[in-house]
C-alpha positions in Angstrom: 0.0 0.0 0.0 1.5 3.3 -1.1 2.4 5.8 1.4 0.1 8.9 1.6 1.8 12.3 1.4 1.0 14.6 4.3 -1.5 17.5 3.5 0.3 20.8 2.9 -1.0 23.7 5.0 -1.1 27.4 4.0 1.7 29.4 5.1 1.2 32.6 7.2 2.3 35.0 4.4 -0.3 33.7 1.9 -3.1 34.2 4.5 -2.0 37.7 5.1 -2.1 38.6 1.4 -5.6 37.3 0.9 -6.8 39.2 4.0 -5.2 42.3 2.7 -7.1 42.0 -0.7 -10.4 41.4 1.0 -9.9 44.2 3.4 -8.9 46.6 0.6 -12.0 45.6 -1.4 -14.2 46.4 1.6 -12.4 49.6 2.3 -12.8 50.8 -1.3 -16.4 49.7 -1.4 -17.2 51.5 1.9 -15.4 54.6 0.7 -17.3 54.6 -2.6 -20.6 54.3 -0.7 -19.5 57.0 1.7 -18.5 59.4 -1.1 -21.7 58.7 -2.9 -23.7 59.4 0.2 -21.7 62.5 0.8 -22.3 63.6 -2.8 -26.1 63.0 -2.6 -26.8 64.1 1.0 -24.4 67.0 1.3 -23.3 68.4 -2.1 -26.6 67.7 -3.9 -28.8 68.1 -0.9 -30.5 71.4 -1.8 -31.0 70.3 -5.4 -32.8 67.1 -4.4 -34.9 69.0 -1.8 -36.1 71.4 -4.5 -36.9 68.5 -6.8 -38.8 66.7 -4.1 -40.7 69.9 -3.3 -41.7 70.2 -6.9 -43.1 66.7 -6.9 -44.7 66.9 -3.5 -45.6 70.5 -3.0 -47.0 73.4 -4.9 -46.4 77.0 -3.9 -48.8 79.8 -4.9 -48.1 83.5 -4.5 -51.1 85.1 -2.7 -51.5 88.6 -4.2 -52.1 91.4 -1.8 -55.1 93.7 -2.0 -54.1 96.9 -3.8 -54.9 100.1 -1.9 -58.1 102.0 -2.5 -58.2 105.5 -4.1 -60.8 107.7 -2.4 -61.9 111.2 -3.2 -61.9 113.7 -0.3 -65.5 112.6 0.6 -64.3 109.0 0.8 -66.1 107.9 -2.4 -64.2 105.1 -4.0 -62.5 106.1 -7.2 -60.4 102.9 -7.6 -60.9 99.7 -5.7 -60.0 96.0 -5.9 -62.4 93.1 -6.2 -62.0 89.4 -6.2 -62.6 87.6 -9.5 -61.8 84.1 -11.0 -58.8 83.3 -13.1 -58.5 80.0 -15.0 -55.2 77.9 -15.1 -54.3 74.4 -16.2 -51.9 71.7 -15.2 -50.8 70.5 -18.7 -49.4 67.2 -17.4 -52.9 66.3 -16.2 -54.4 67.1 -19.6 -52.3 64.5 -21.4 -53.2 64.0 -25.0 -56.4 66.1 -24.5 -54.5 69.4 -24.6 -55.5 70.5 -28.1 -59.2 69.7 -27.5 -59.1 71.5 -24.1 -57.6 74.6 -25.7 -60.2 74.7 -28.4 -63.1 74.3 -25.9 -61.7 76.9 -23.5 -61.0 79.4 -26.2 -64.6 79.4 -27.4 -65.6 80.5 -23.9 -62.9 82.9 -22.7 -61.8 84.4 -26.1 -64.5 87.1 -26.3 -62.3 90.0 -27.6 -60.7 89.6 -31.0 -57.9 92.0 -29.9 -57.0 89.8 -26.9 -54.5 87.3 -28.4 -53.7 85.9 -24.9 -56.9 83.9 -24.8 -56.9 82.7 -28.4 -56.7 79.0 -29.1 -53.1 79.0 -30.5 -51.8 81.0 -27.6 -53.5 78.8 -25.0 -52.2 75.6 -26.7 -48.7 77.1 -26.9 -48.7 77.6 -23.1 -50.0 74.1 -22.5 -47.1 72.8 -24.6 -44.4 74.9 -23.0 -45.1 73.9 -19.4 -45.9 70.7 -17.6 -47.0 72.0 -14.2 -48.8 75.4 -14.7 -50.2 77.4 -17.6 -52.6 80.3 -17.5 -55.8 80.0 -19.6 -57.4 83.3 -18.9 -57.2 85.9 -16.1 -59.7 88.0 -14.2 -62.9 86.8 -15.9 -66.4 88.1 -15.3 -68.6 85.9 -13.1 -70.7 84.6 -16.0 -67.6 83.4 -18.0 -66.0 81.9 -14.9 -69.2 79.9 -14.2 -69.2 78.5 -17.8 -65.7 77.3 -17.3 -66.5 75.8 -14.0 -69.5 73.9 -15.4 -67.2 72.2 -18.0 -65.5 70.3 -15.1 -62.5 69.6 -17.3 -59.8 67.4 -15.7 -56.6 69.5 -15.2 -58.5 72.8 -15.4 -58.7 74.9 -12.2 -60.0 78.3 -11.0 -58.1 80.6 -8.7 -59.2 83.8 -7.0 -57.3 86.9 -8.1 -57.7 90.6 -7.4 -58.9 92.8 -10.2 -58.7 96.6 -10.3 -62.1 98.2 -10.7 -63.0 101.9 -11.3 -66.6 102.4 -10.3 -67.0 105.7 -12.2 -65.5 104.5 -15.4 -63.6 107.4 -17.0 -64.0 109.9 -14.2 -60.6 111.5 -13.6 -59.0 108.8 -15.7 -55.7 110.6 -16.3 -55.3 111.5 -12.6 -56.0 107.9 -11.4 -54.2 106.1 -14.2 -54.6 102.3 -14.6 -52.9 99.0 -13.8 -51.7 96.2 -16.0 -52.4 92.5 -15.9 -49.8 91.9 -13.3 -51.4 94.6 -11.0 -48.6 97.1 -11.7 -49.5 100.8 -12.0 -49.0 102.1 -15.5 -50.2 105.7 -15.3 -51.4 108.5 -13.0 -51.4 107.9 -9.2 -51.5 104.2 -9.8 -48.0 104.5 -11.2 -46.7 107.3 -9.0 -47.6 105.3 -5.8 -47.4 101.8 -7.2 -44.9 100.5 -4.5 -47.0 101.9 -1.6 -50.3 100.8 -3.0 -49.2 97.3 -4.2 -48.7 95.8 -0.8 -46.6 92.7 0.2 -47.6 89.3 -1.4 -48.2 86.2 0.7 -47.6 82.6 -0.1 -49.6 79.4 0.1 -47.7 76.0 0.4 -49.8 73.0 -0.6 -48.6 69.3 0.0 -49.6 66.7 -2.6 -49.6 62.9 -2.6 -48.5 60.7 -5.4 -51.9 61.1 -7.1 -51.7 64.9 -6.8 -54.3 65.0 -4.1 -54.0 67.9 -1.6 -52.9 66.7 1.8 -52.7 70.1 3.5 -51.5 73.7 3.1 -49.8 76.5 4.9 -50.5 80.1 4.1 -48.7 83.4 4.9 -51.1 86.3 4.7 -50.4 89.1 2.3 -50.1 92.7 3.5 -52.6 95.0 1.8 -51.3 98.2 0.2 -51.9 101.7 1.5 -55.0 103.7 0.7 -54.8 107.2 -0.8 -57.3 110.0 0.0 -57.2 112.6 -2.8 -58.0 116.3 -2.8 -60.4 115.6 -5.7 -64.1 116.1 -5.1 -65.8 113.7 -7.4 -68.9 116.0 -7.7 -66.7 118.9 -8.8 -64.7 116.6 -11.1 -67.9 115.5 -12.8 -69.1 119.2 -13.2 -65.8 120.1 -14.8 -65.7 117.1 -17.1 -69.4 117.7 -18.2 -68.7 121.3 -19.1 -65.5 120.5 -20.9 -67.0 117.6 -22.9 -69.9 119.8 -24.0 -67.6 122.6 -25.2 -65.2 120.1 -26.9 -68.2 118.7 -28.8 -69.3 122.2 -29.7 -66.0 123.5 -31.0 -64.6 120.2 -32.2 -61.3 120.8 -30.5 -58.3 118.5 -30.3 -57.7 118.4 -26.5 -59.1 120.2 -23.5 -58.1 120.7 -19.9 -59.9 122.2 -16.8 -58.2 122.6 -13.5 -60.1 123.7 -10.3 -58.0 124.6 -7.3 -58.5 125.9 -3.8 -56.3 129.1 -3.9 -55.6 129.1 -0.2 -54.2 125.6 0.1 -53.2 124.6 -3.4 -55.4 121.5 -3.3 -56.7 120.4 -6.7 -60.5 119.9 -6.5 -60.9 118.8 -10.1 -58.5 118.0 -13.0 -60.5 117.3 -16.1 -59.0 116.3 -19.4 -60.8 115.5 -22.7 -60.7 113.0 -24.4 -60.4 110.5 -21.6 -60.2 106.7 -21.4 -61.9 104.0 -19.5 -59.3 102.3 -17.2 -61.6 99.3 -16.8 -61.0 98.6 -20.5 -57.3 98.7 -20.9 -57.3 96.8 -24.3 -59.1 99.6 -26.1 -57.3 102.6 -24.8 -56.1 105.2 -27.4 -52.5 106.2 -26.7 -53.2 109.9 -27.3 -55.7 110.0 -24.4 -53.3 108.5 -21.8 -51.2 111.6 -21.3 -52.0 113.9 -18.4 -51.9 117.2 -20.4 -52.3 119.2 -17.2 -48.7 118.4 -16.1 -46.9 116.7 -18.9 -47.3 119.0 -21.9 -46.7 122.7 -22.4 -48.2 125.5 -24.5 -47.5 129.1 -25.0 -49.9 130.9 -22.7 -50.4 134.0 -24.7 -52.3 136.9 -23.0 -53.0 135.0 -19.8 -49.3 135.5 -19.0 -49.7 139.2 -19.0 -50.9 138.9 -15.4 -47.2 138.2 -14.5 -45.9 141.4 -16.1 -48.7 143.6 -14.6 -48.5 142.2 -11.1 -44.7 142.4 -11.1 -44.7 146.0 -12.3 -47.2 147.0 -9.6 -45.3 145.1 -6.9 -41.7 146.1 -7.7 -41.9 149.2 -10.0 -44.5 151.3 -8.2 -47.0 151.2 -11.0 -50.6 151.9 -10.0 -53.8 150.8 -11.9 -54.7 154.5 -12.4 -51.3 155.4 -13.9 -51.2 156.3 -17.6 -49.3 154.2 -20.1 -48.7 155.2 -23.8 -49.7 152.3 -26.0 -48.4 154.3 -29.0 -51.4 153.7 -31.3 -51.0 149.9 -31.0 -47.4 149.6 -32.3 -44.1 149.7 -30.6 -40.6 149.2 -32.2 -37.6 148.0 -30.3 -34.3 146.8 -31.8 -35.8 146.5 -35.2 -38.8 144.5 -34.1 -42.3 146.0 -34.1 -44.8 144.8 -31.5 -48.5 145.2 -32.6 -51.7 145.3 -30.7 -54.7 143.8 -32.4 -55.3 145.4 -35.8 -58.6 146.9 -34.5 -56.9 148.4 -31.5 -55.1 151.8 -31.7 -54.8 152.7 -28.1 -53.0 155.9 -27.2 -52.4 157.0 -23.6 -54.7 154.9 -21.4 -54.7 153.8 -17.8 -52.8 150.7 -16.8 -56.1 149.0 -15.9 -57.6 149.8 -19.3 -54.6 148.4 -21.0 -54.9 145.1 -19.1 -58.7 145.0 -19.6 -58.3 145.2 -23.3 -55.2 143.0 -23.5 -52.8 145.5 -25.0 -49.5 143.9 -26.0 -47.7 147.2 -26.0 -49.0 148.0 -22.5 -47.8 144.6 -21.2 -44.4 145.0 -22.8 -43.9 148.4 -21.2 -44.8 146.9 -17.8 -42.0 144.3 -18.3 -39.5 146.9 -19.4 -40.1 148.8 -16.2 -38.7 145.8 -14.4 -35.8 144.8 -16.5 -34.7 141.3 -17.6 -33.5 139.9 -14.3 -36.3 141.2 -12.1 -39.0 140.1 -14.6 -37.4 136.6 -14.7 -37.3 136.4 -10.9 -41.1 137.1 -10.7 -41.8 134.5 -13.4 -39.7 131.9 -11.6 -41.3 132.9 -8.2 -44.7 132.2 -9.7 -43.6 128.7 -10.3 -42.8 128.8 -14.1 -39.8 127.0 -15.3 -39.8 124.6 -12.4 -41.7 121.5 -11.3 -44.5 122.2 -8.9 -44.1 118.9 -7.0 -47.6 117.8 -7.6 -48.0 114.1 -6.8 -48.5 113.0 -10.5 -45.9 111.3 -12.7 -44.1 112.8 -15.7 -44.5 116.4 -14.7 -42.5 118.8 -16.8 -40.9 122.0 -15.5 -42.0 123.8 -18.7 -39.8 126.2 -20.7 -38.3 129.3 -19.2 -34.8 130.4 -20.2 -32.5 132.4 -17.9 -31.9 136.1 -18.8 -28.4 135.4 -20.1 -29.9 133.3 -22.9 -32.5 135.8 -23.9 -32.5 137.7 -27.2 -32.6 141.5 -27.5 -36.4 141.5 -27.6 -37.2 138.3 -25.6 -38.6 140.5 -22.8 -41.2 141.8 -25.1 -42.2 138.2 -26.2 -42.4 136.9 -22.6 -44.5 139.8 -21.5 -47.2 138.7 -23.9 -46.8 135.0 -23.2 -44.4 134.0 -26.1 -41.0 132.2 -25.8 -42.3 130.5 -22.7 -43.9 127.1 -22.2 -46.3 126.5 -19.3 -48.6 123.8 -18.0 -52.3 124.3 -17.0 -51.4 123.4 -13.4 -48.7 126.1 -13.4 -51.1 128.6 -14.8 -53.9 127.9 -12.3 -51.4 128.1 -9.4 -50.2 131.5 -10.6 -53.8 132.7 -10.6 -54.3 131.3 -7.1 -51.3 133.2 -5.9 -52.9 136.4 -7.0 -56.2 135.4 -5.6 -55.1 134.4 -2.1 -53.1 137.5 -1.2 -49.8 136.9 -3.1 -48.5 133.6 -1.6 -47.5 130.8 -3.9 -49.0 127.5 -2.6 -47.6 124.4 -4.3 -50.4 122.4 -6.0 -51.4 119.0 -4.4 -53.7 116.2 -5.4 -52.9 113.9 -2.4 -54.6 114.6 0.9 -53.3 111.6 2.9 -52.0 108.1 2.8 -53.6 105.7 5.3 -54.0 102.0 6.3 -57.6 102.6 7.4 -60.5 101.6 5.2 -63.8 103.5 4.7 -66.0 102.7 7.7 -63.1 102.9 10.2 -63.9 105.7 12.6 -60.3 106.9 12.4 -60.8 107.7 8.7 -63.1 110.6 8.2 -64.2 112.5 5.0 -62.6 115.9 4.4 -65.4 117.8 2.6 -64.1 121.0 1.1 -65.2 124.2 2.8 -63.9 127.4 1.2 -61.8 129.5 3.5 -60.5 133.0 3.0 -57.4 132.4 5.1 -54.1 130.9 4.4 -53.0 128.0 6.7 -51.3 129.0 9.9 -48.3 126.9 8.9 -47.3 127.2 5.3 -46.3 123.9 3.6 -42.9 123.3 2.1 -42.4 125.3 -1.0 -44.8 128.0 -0.2 -43.5 131.6 -0.4 -44.7 135.1 -0.9 -44.5 136.4 -4.5 -46.3 139.7 -4.4 -47.4 142.0 -1.6 -51.0 141.7 -0.3 -51.8 145.2 -1.5 -50.6 144.2 -5.0 -52.8 141.2 -4.9 -55.9 143.4 -4.0 -55.1 145.7 -6.9 -54.7 142.8 -9.3 -58.0 141.3 -8.2 -59.7 144.6 -8.9 -58.1 144.9 -12.4 -58.9 141.3 -13.3 -62.6 141.8 -12.3 -62.6 144.7 -14.8 -61.4 142.2 -17.5 -64.7 140.3 -17.0 -67.0 143.3 -16.6 -65.5 145.6 -19.2 -62.8 143.8 -21.2 -62.2 140.6 -23.1 -63.6 138.2 -20.5 -67.3 139.1 -20.6 -68.3 135.5 -21.3 -66.9 134.6 -17.8 -69.5 136.6 -15.9 -71.5 134.7 -13.3 -75.0 135.1 -11.9 -75.0 136.2 -8.3 -71.2 136.1 -8.0 -68.4 138.4 -9.0 -65.6 136.8 -11.0 -62.1 137.8 -12.3 -59.7 136.4 -14.8 -57.7 136.8 -18.0 -58.3 135.5 -21.5 -55.6 134.2 -23.7 -55.2 133.0 -27.3 -51.9 131.7 -28.6 -50.8 130.5 -32.0 -49.6 126.9 -32.0 -46.1 126.1 -33.1 -45.3 124.0 -36.1 -42.5 121.7 -35.1 -41.5 121.1 -38.7 -40.9 124.7 -39.6 -40.4 126.2 -36.1 -42.9 128.9 -37.0 -46.3 129.9 -35.7 -49.4 128.4 -37.3 -52.0 130.9 -38.6 -54.9 128.5 -38.3 -54.3 126.5 -35.1 -54.8 128.2 -31.8 -54.9 127.4 -28.1 -57.7 129.2 -26.3 -57.5 129.7 -22.6 -59.0 131.5 -19.6 -57.7 131.6 -16.0 -59.6 133.2 -13.2 -61.2 133.0 -9.8 -64.5 133.8 -7.9 -65.8 135.5 -5.9 -63.4 138.4 -6.2 -63.5 139.7 -2.6 -63.1 136.3 -1.1 -61.9 133.8 -3.7 -63.2 130.3 -3.1 -61.9 128.6 -6.2 -59.5 129.3 -9.1 -60.2 127.7 -12.5 -58.1 127.4 -15.6 -59.5 126.3 -18.9 -57.3 125.4 -21.9 -58.8 124.2 -25.2 -56.4 123.2 -27.9 -57.2 123.9 -31.5 -60.9 124.7 -31.7 -62.1 124.3 -35.3 -65.8 125.2 -35.2 -67.4 128.5 -34.3 -67.3 132.2 -35.4 -64.6 132.9 -32.9 -61.8 130.6 -31.7 -60.4 133.0 -29.1 -60.1 132.4 -25.4 -62.8 134.9 -24.6 -65.4 133.0 -26.8 -64.2 129.4 -26.3 -62.7 129.0 -22.8 -64.4 131.8 -20.8 -67.9 130.2 -21.1 -66.5 126.9 -19.7 -65.1 128.8 -16.8 -68.5 130.5 -16.2 -70.4 127.2 -16.2 -67.9 125.4 -13.9 -67.5 128.3 -11.5 -71.3 128.9 -11.3 -72.1 125.2 -10.5 -69.2 124.7 -8.1 -69.9 127.9 -6.1 -73.5 126.9 -5.7 -72.6 123.3 -4.8 -70.2 124.6 -2.1 -72.9 126.9 -0.8 -70.8 130.1 -1.2 -72.9 133.2 -0.4 -73.8 135.4 -3.3 -72.0 138.7 -3.5 -73.9 140.1 -6.5 -77.6 140.5 -7.2 -79.2 137.5 -9.0 -80.6 138.3 -12.4 -83.2 136.3 -14.4 -81.5 134.2 -17.1 -83.3 134.9 -20.3 -80.5 133.7 -22.5 -76.8 134.0 -22.6 -75.3 137.2 -23.9 -72.7 136.5 -26.5 -69.7 138.8 -26.6 -69.3 140.9 -29.7 -66.6 140.4 -32.3 -64.8 143.5 -31.1 -64.7 142.3 -27.5 -63.1 139.0 -28.4 -60.9 140.6 -31.0 -58.9 142.3 -28.3 -57.8 138.8 -27.3 -56.6 137.8 -30.8 -53.1 136.2 -30.9 -50.2 138.4 -31.6 -48.6 138.0 -35.0 -45.1 139.0 -33.8 -43.0 135.9 -33.7 -40.6 135.4 -30.8 -37.4 133.5 -30.8 -38.8 130.1 -31.4 -35.4 128.5 -32.2 -34.2 129.5 -28.7 -37.3 128.0 -27.2 -36.8 124.7 -29.1 -33.2 124.7 -28.0 -34.2 125.1 -24.4 -35.7 121.6 -24.5 -32.2 120.3 -24.5 -31.5 121.9 -21.1 -34.4 120.1 -19.4 -33.6 117.2 -17.0 -33.2 113.8 -18.7 -36.4 112.5 -17.2 -38.5 115.5 -18.3 -41.4 114.3 -20.6 -40.7 117.2 -23.0 -37.1 116.2 -23.5 -38.2 112.6 -24.1 -40.7 113.5 -26.7 -38.3 115.9 -28.4 -36.2 113.0 -29.5 -39.2 111.4 -31.3 -40.4 112.5 -34.7 -44.0 112.7 -33.5 -43.9 114.7 -30.3 -46.9 114.3 -27.9 -47.2 117.9 -26.8 -50.5 119.4 -28.0 -48.9 122.8 -28.2 -45.8 121.7 -30.2 -47.2 118.8 -32.3 -50.9 118.5 -33.1 -52.2 115.0 -33.2 -55.5 113.7 -34.7 -58.1 112.6 -32.2 -61.7 111.9 -33.2 -64.1 114.4 -31.8 -66.6 113.4 -29.2 -69.9 112.1 -30.4 -72.7 114.7 -30.8 -74.9 115.3 -27.8 -78.5 114.2 -28.6 -81.2 116.7 -28.0 -83.8 114.4 -26.5 -83.5 113.5 -22.9 -85.0 110.1 -23.5 -82.4 109.4 -26.2 -79.7 110.2 -23.6 -81.0 107.6 -21.2 -79.8 104.0 -21.4 -82.5 101.6 -22.6 -83.0 100.0 -19.2 -83.5 103.4 -17.6 -85.8 104.6 -20.4 -87.9 101.5 -20.1 -88.1 101.9 -16.3 -89.0 105.5 -16.8 -91.9 104.7 -19.1 -93.1 101.7 -16.9 -93.5 104.1 -14.0 -95.7 106.5 -15.8 -93.0 108.6 -17.4 -93.5 110.3 -20.8 -91.2 110.5 -23.8 -91.8 114.2 -23.9 -89.2 116.0 -21.9 -90.0 118.8 -19.4 -90.2 122.4 -20.8 -86.8 123.9 -21.6 -85.1 120.5 -21.2 -85.4 119.0 -24.6 -82.8 121.3 -26.1 -80.5 121.3 -23.1 -77.0 119.9 -23.5 -77.0 116.9 -21.2 -74.3 114.4 -20.6 -75.3 110.8 -21.2 -76.2 109.1 -17.8 -73.5 106.9 -16.4 -74.2 103.7 -14.5 -72.0 103.2 -11.5 -71.9 99.4 -10.8 -72.0 98.1 -7.3 -69.7 95.3 -6.1 -71.2 92.6 -3.9 -69.4 89.8 -2.2 -71.0 86.4 -2.2 -70.6 83.7 0.4 -67.9 81.9 -1.6 -65.8 85.0 -1.7 -66.6 85.9 -5.3 -67.3 89.6 -6.0 -70.0 90.3 -8.5 -70.4 93.7 -10.1 -74.1 94.4 -10.2 -75.2 97.2 -12.5 -78.9 96.7 -12.3 -79.7 97.5 -8.6 -82.6 99.9 -8.7 -83.3 102.9 -6.5 -86.1 105.4 -6.4 -85.3 108.9 -7.7 -85.9 111.5 -4.9 -87.8 114.7 -5.4 -85.5 117.6 -5.8 -88.1 120.4 -6.3 -87.2 123.6 -4.6 -83.8 122.5 -3.4 -80.4 124.2 -4.0 -77.7 122.6 -6.0 -75.7 121.5 -3.0 -78.7 119.9 -1.4 -79.6 118.1 -4.7 -76.1 116.7 -5.1 -76.0 115.5 -1.5 -79.4 113.8 -1.6 -78.6 112.2 -4.9 -75.3 110.9 -3.5 -77.1 109.3 -0.6 -79.4 107.6 -3.0 -76.5 106.4 -5.2 -77.4 108.7 -8.1 -75.5 111.4 -10.0 -76.7 114.8 -11.1 -76.5 116.7 -14.4 -77.4 120.3 -13.3 -78.9 122.8 -15.9 -79.1 126.5 -15.1 -78.8 128.0 -11.6 -80.9 128.8 -8.7 -83.4 126.3 -7.2 -84.5 122.9 -8.7 -87.7 123.2 -10.8 -87.8 120.2 -13.0 -86.1 116.8 -13.2 -85.8 113.8 -15.5 -86.5 111.0 -14.6 -89.3 112.2 -12.4 -89.4 111.6 -8.6 -90.2 108.0 -7.7 -88.9 106.5 -10.9 -87.0 103.3 -10.2 -83.6 103.5 -12.0 -80.3 101.6 -11.8 -78.0 102.8 -9.1 -75.5 105.3 -10.5 -77.9 106.8 -13.0 -77.5 110.5 -13.8 -80.5 112.6 -13.2 -81.0 115.8 -15.2 -82.2 118.7 -12.9 -83.3 122.1 -14.3 -82.5 125.0 -11.9 -84.0 128.5 -12.3 -84.8 131.6 -10.2 
């Protein structure tokens, strides 16, 4: 039997090598796992947290409530309501995207100009995103309900805030408007956008694997600040109604009316025509968006003579009874001849007579008594050539060159309102300075900014009550321009302009009034010369004379219809209508006897001819060059770089004239109102003397109502009974109508005698009631 070999055992060195290999393998494996975990849990931690949140959570930004714009009586001019917006989760639509886009577009695409809601645009958004895509935003309740009734998978509704302007186009250029993203794009909405927008909140929603909501956390948004304006919506409506009627009559390009409290500088009304409806941002005309009262300039013409006369009386010792030689209506200086109107050949007359009849030679001699520097100092002290600081965007400082840049005869041009560019707000503030005793009060349109809402006892209305006293503490920027005695003399002379001179159309019934007419030739930007056919007619004045309660400036650009296109015939009647209605609305005591109104007296051709524009051309090239010296953010400088400037004084634009006012009261009423009027026993035959009256079409002011589910519905058919206004004064009528939710279109002056619709008629809230006043 063979001998078995003994089994060979492993040596110690071999066992150690194998152990080393195994250990190294596990070390490398552990290190790899550790590095991978470090990479995933440390380096890529935030990335995976975000990806998990996208899968498991959805975050919505909760928009804040935008601040409310109130007038001084706490009537809402701009407010925010809750409406429904529609969005989609495209990943949930799957292959049904195209069909869903088609169905939704048929419901939400109501405006052909709104490409956002067209089928191709909706489908493009569905394709571009998986988790979220807008379908339509801020829908009316009826459209939102139609979408809700479809019950489409992957289509959801979300509450959003929508800006709403209850009075439609009232004070549109002052208020401005907002865009789809709730950003202010004009007026006060733009100027105070950051303050009014508020701070947004956030809502965090947890979802399971099937996208079902498990719970949510919400941080509340902070609402924006509310603004209380100096505007009185009743006075604003009166100014707009008078301006619109005159614009329709003379077929003008633009028009502006500014009503100011001369003792505080507060703007009570700022009316511009044409206007726009901020509720309908898709159909706005670009030409109507500009606030002409602060952003554009025009040569003031004869209204600027007030500066020369007041400065001469204040600094050169001139008296209204002093004699001035008007040299037969022609004056030559350094080769330039300055002419009065061709019908005027004044010789030696009193200073007051020269102003009453708007003598250019007389105004030039007043300026020459001062000299270049002193005359410039008074113009600048009145606020010309500088921004007033009014709380509105895009204000220009106007055009006023320093004396070192004047030509040899520039002082003559500036004395008669040439070679200088002003805004209507600057002009009304100058007139207020003369009216209040000689103190320049900076214009303001903002009364206060507050967190309180209407109904809070801490927020009270600030109804305007005329005062004949300046504030005990003058605001920043206020300063004395002329002495109080000079102011009294100028008020007396300006009253003579209305009673004896070129401003007879500005006379009031029961009140004294004072002012100055102006007619300026427009400038052709292409030739840098004056146009012989295009004029700017203006009137600036105040009433009553002894205790001025309001100052009013009327500027009408390029009237084209009428026997006379001068300021005395075109703008002065608007001043008379606005001042008469506002003074009676404010309850200002009469300071003149009341006279029966048997028909308006029309000024003669001779009376308005004294106000004709001067044919002497100033240094227009220097005036155009002065635009380059304006600040970079001045709207005039911005427009100067464009071929088509927006200024009405420097570049006329074509705007369709307002539609003709119908003569029949029943034609003016909306169909719903007319039907209700007839149903309650009304007749289609208007009351005596009312059929031919110029009435503004009634406006419906919708009411917003909040339902139980949070939806706000705008209701325009709520009906109220028309009160009886018979025998009441204008202020009482307006207050009673306001309490009933109605508006008033006053006709005539005195006490209420007739009204349409008649008392007791059930009409939609917000309807305008025509009331005839007589003595």
